[in-house]
C-alpha positions in Angstrom: 27.8 10.5 14.2 30.4 8.2 15.8 33.7 9.7 17.1 37.0 7.9 16.1 40.5 9.3 16.7 39.2 12.8 17.4 37.2 12.8 14.2 33.5 12.3 13.7 32.5 9.5 11.4 28.9 9.1 10.0 27.0 6.1 11.3 25.3 3.6 9.1 22.0 5.4 9.3 23.9 8.7 8.6 25.3 7.2 5.4 21.8 5.9 4.4 20.1 9.2 4.9 22.6 11.7 3.8 25.7 10.0 2.3 26.7 10.8 -1.3 26.9 7.1 -2.2 25.4 5.0 0.6 25.1 2.1 -1.9 28.9 1.5 -1.4 28.1 0.4 2.1 24.4 -0.7 1.7 24.2 -1.9 -2.0 20.6 -3.0 -1.3 19.5 0.5 -0.4 18.0 1.3 -3.8 14.8 1.0 -5.8 14.5 -1.1 -9.0 11.7 0.5 -11.0 10.1 -1.1 -14.0 7.4 0.1 -16.4 5.7 -2.6 -18.4 3.2 -2.0 -21.2 1.7 -4.3 -23.8 3.5 -3.9 -27.1 6.2 -1.7 -25.7 9.7 -2.4 -24.3 10.2 -2.2 -20.6 11.5 1.0 -19.1 13.9 0.2 -16.3 15.4 2.6 -13.8 17.6 2.2 -10.7 17.0 4.8 -8.0 20.1 5.4 -5.9 21.6 8.0 -3.6 20.7 9.0 0.0 17.2 8.0 1.2 16.0 11.6 1.5 16.6 12.1 -2.2 15.2 8.8 -3.4 11.6 10.0 -2.7 11.8 12.8 -5.2 13.7 10.7 -7.7 11.2 7.8 -7.7 8.3 10.3 -7.8 9.7 12.0 -10.9 10.1 8.6 -12.6 6.5 7.8 -11.6 5.2 11.0 -13.1 7.0 10.3 -16.4 5.5 6.8 -16.7 2.1 6.6 -15.1 0.3 8.8 -17.6 -1.9 11.9 -17.0 -4.5 14.3 -18.4 -5.1 18.0 -17.8 -8.0 19.2 -15.8 -9.1 22.7 -17.0 -12.3 22.9 -14.9 -10.7 25.6 -12.6 -8.8 28.8 -13.3 -5.5 27.1 -12.9 -5.0 23.9 -14.9 -4.2 20.8 -13.0 -2.4 17.6 -13.9 -4.4 14.5 -13.0 -2.4 11.3 -13.0 -3.9 8.0 -14.1 -3.3 6.7 -10.5 -3.4 9.2 -7.6 0.0 10.7 -6.9 -0.6 11.1 -3.2 -1.4 7.4 -2.8 1.7 6.3 -4.6 3.9 8.8 -2.6 2.5 7.5 0.7 3.1 3.9 -0.3 6.7 4.4 -1.6 7.7 6.4 1.4 6.4 3.7 3.7 8.5 1.2 1.8 11.7 3.4 2.1 11.2 4.2 5.8 10.0 0.8 7.1 11.9 -1.7 4.9 14.6 -4.0 6.3 18.0 -2.7 5.3 19.9 -5.7 6.7 18.7 -8.1 4.1 21.6 -8.3 1.6 20.8 -8.3 -2.1 17.2 -7.1 -1.5 16.3 -3.7 -3.0 12.8 -2.3 -3.1 11.1 -3.4 -6.3 8.6 -1.1 -7.9 6.6 -1.9 -11.0 3.9 -0.1 -13.1 2.0 -2.2 -15.5 -1.4 -1.8 -17.2 -3.3 -3.6 -14.5 -1.5 -2.7 -11.3 1.2 -0.8 -9.4 3.3 -3.2 -7.3 5.7 -2.3 -4.5 7.9 -5.1 -3.0 9.5 -4.0 0.3 12.1 -6.2 2.0 11.2 -7.5 5.4 8.4 -9.2 7.2 6.0 -7.2 9.5 7.9 -5.9 12.6 6.9 -8.0 15.7 4.4 -7.9 17.3 2.6 -6.6 14.2 0.8 -9.2 12.2 0.3 -9.4 8.4 -3.5 -9.4 9.0 -3.2 -5.9 10.6 -1.5 -4.5 7.5 -4.0 -6.2 5.3 -6.7 -4.3 7.1 -4.6 -1.1 7.0 -5.0 -0.8 10.7 -1.4 -1.4 11.9 -0.4 0.9 14.8 2.7 3.0 14.9 5.7 0.8 15.0 8.7 1.3 12.8 11.6 -1.0 12.1 13.8 2.1 11.6 12.7 4.7 14.2 15.6 7.0 13.5 14.9 7.0 9.8 11.3 7.6 10.6 12.2 10.5 12.9 14.3 12.2 10.2 11.6 11.8 7.5 9.1 13.3 10.0 11.3 16.3 10.7 11.7 16.9 7.0 7.9 16.8 6.6 8.0 13.6 4.4 6.0 11.4 6.8 3.9 11.5 9.9 4.9 9.4 13.0 1.3 8.0 13.3 0.5 4.5 12.3 2.0 3.3 9.0 0.5 6.0 7.0 -2.5 4.1 5.7 -5.1 6.9 5.9 -4.8 7.9 2.3 -4.8 4.3 1.1 -7.9 3.4 3.0 -9.8 6.2 1.3 -9.1 4.8 -2.2 -12.6 3.3 -2.7 -14.5 6.4 -1.3 -12.4 9.2 -2.7 -11.2 7.8 -6.0 -13.5 4.8 -6.8 -10.5 2.5 -6.8 -10.0 -0.9 -5.1 -7.9 -1.3 -2.0 -4.5 -2.8 -2.6 -3.8 -6.5 -2.1 -1.2 -7.2 0.6 0.8 -10.4 0.7 4.1 -11.6 2.1 6.4 -13.6 -0.2 9.7 -14.0 1.7 11.6 -11.8 2.0 9.2 -9.2 0.6 6.0 -7.5 1.8 4.1 -7.1 -1.5 1.5 -4.4 -2.0 -0.4 -4.6 -5.2 -2.6 -1.6 -6.2 -5.1 -2.6 -8.9 -5.6 0.3 -11.3 -9.3 -0.3 -11.7 -12.2 -2.6 -10.5 -11.8 -4.7 -13.6 -8.1 -5.0 -13.0 -8.9 -6.3 -9.4 -11.1 -9.0 -10.9 -8.3 -9.9 -13.3 -5.4 -10.1 -10.9 -7.0 -11.3 -7.6 -6.3 -14.8 -6.6 -9.7 -14.9 -4.9 -12.1 -16.3 -7.5 -15.1 -15.0 -5.5 -14.2 -11.5 -6.4 -15.2 -12.2 -10.0 -18.8 -13.0 -8.9 -19.5 -9.6 -7.2 -21.2 -6.7 -8.8 -19.5 -3.3 -8.6 -21.9 -2.4 -5.7 -21.2 -5.6 -3.8 -17.4 -5.2 -4.4 -17.6 -1.7 -2.8 -19.2 -3.3 0.2 -16.5 -6.0 0.4 -13.7 -3.4 0.1 -15.2 -1.6 3.2 -15.4 -4.9 5.2 -11.7 -5.5 4.4 -10.8 -2.4 6.5 -12.9 -3.5 9.5 -12.2 -6.1 12.2 -15.8 -7.4 11.9 -19.2 -6.1 10.9 -22.8 -7.0 11.6 -25.6 -6.9 9.1 -27.0 -3.8 10.8 -23.6 -2.0 10.6 -23.3 -2.8 6.9 -26.8 -1.6 6.3 -26.3 1.7 8.1 -22.9 2.4 6.6 -24.2 2.2 3.0 -27.8 3.2 3.6 -29.2 -0.2 2.5 -32.2 -2.0 3.8 -31.6 -4.9 6.1 -32.7 -7.3 3.3 -30.2 -5.9 0.8 -27.4 -5.9 3.3 -28.2 -9.5 4.3 -28.2 -10.5 0.6 -24.8 -8.9 -0.1 -23.2 -10.5 3.0 -24.6 -13.9 2.2 -23.3 -13.7 -1.4 -19.8 -12.8 -0.1 -19.9 -15.5 2.4 -20.9 -18.1 -0.2 -18.2 -16.8 -2.5 -15.6 -17.6 0.1 -14.7 -14.0 0.7 -16.1 -13.7 4.3 -16.2 -15.8 7.4 -18.4 -15.5 10.5 -17.9 -15.7 14.2 -19.9 -19.0 14.1 -23.0 -17.5 15.6 -26.3 -18.8 14.2 -27.6 -17.0 11.0 -30.5 -15.3 12.9 -28.4 -14.4 15.9 -28.0 -10.6 16.7 -24.4 -11.5 17.6 -23.6 -12.7 14.1 -20.5 -10.9 12.7 -18.6 -11.1 9.4 -15.0 -10.5 8.6 -13.0 -10.7 5.4 -10.8 -13.6 4.6 -7.3 -12.5 3.7 
């Protein structure tokens, strides 16, 4: 709060977090949500209000549009959403907390379609963070908006550790789903979550993805989260023989999905890393 003429006035961040109508001061502080389905009209929604309320508003909209089925395998029935709710929630909170609120005319864009879930968050990676770190989901804790981050942490909405990628990194192992594709198209950081392995093959701009089997694709997804890996590390992680591991890595390399550290093919120092 700022004090003016013996009265306390809310700061800009105060308006954003708790104001009744922060969009009067920050018209870009909103979410434009769109649901697209083949053969159906688009469902469009604008999420406004203070930031602490936008999380629940966009989550409720998500629940209405993503689709779900009921799990009756336990005593209490459970709603299972067609794309994990906890992954969506983590990603959209990241966008709300870390976006650049100074870019005029740039709201958060959120889209659900039959192939993917797309979040466009205004702002480039905060220096000294690099896009490559975000693409590997290994970016350390550094927020553009530390005060907003602190309030969300105090409200139990987010943890002040890293950029909250732990849940996202577990997509392949926990849910059998591909990792998201991260790009930057000025002024937006774009995170695209393929809704299935087939969807990944369909929407990825990397043609080599289409040549991988499901097993090889699982290996490639793991490499994407690592700085670099050796054949032995790949073999141990998945329980493959050295021969199978070598065959997978060679195929990914020839498909243009991996690069090496330029060591000779038979060198014990040879390492592979994913090409963004």
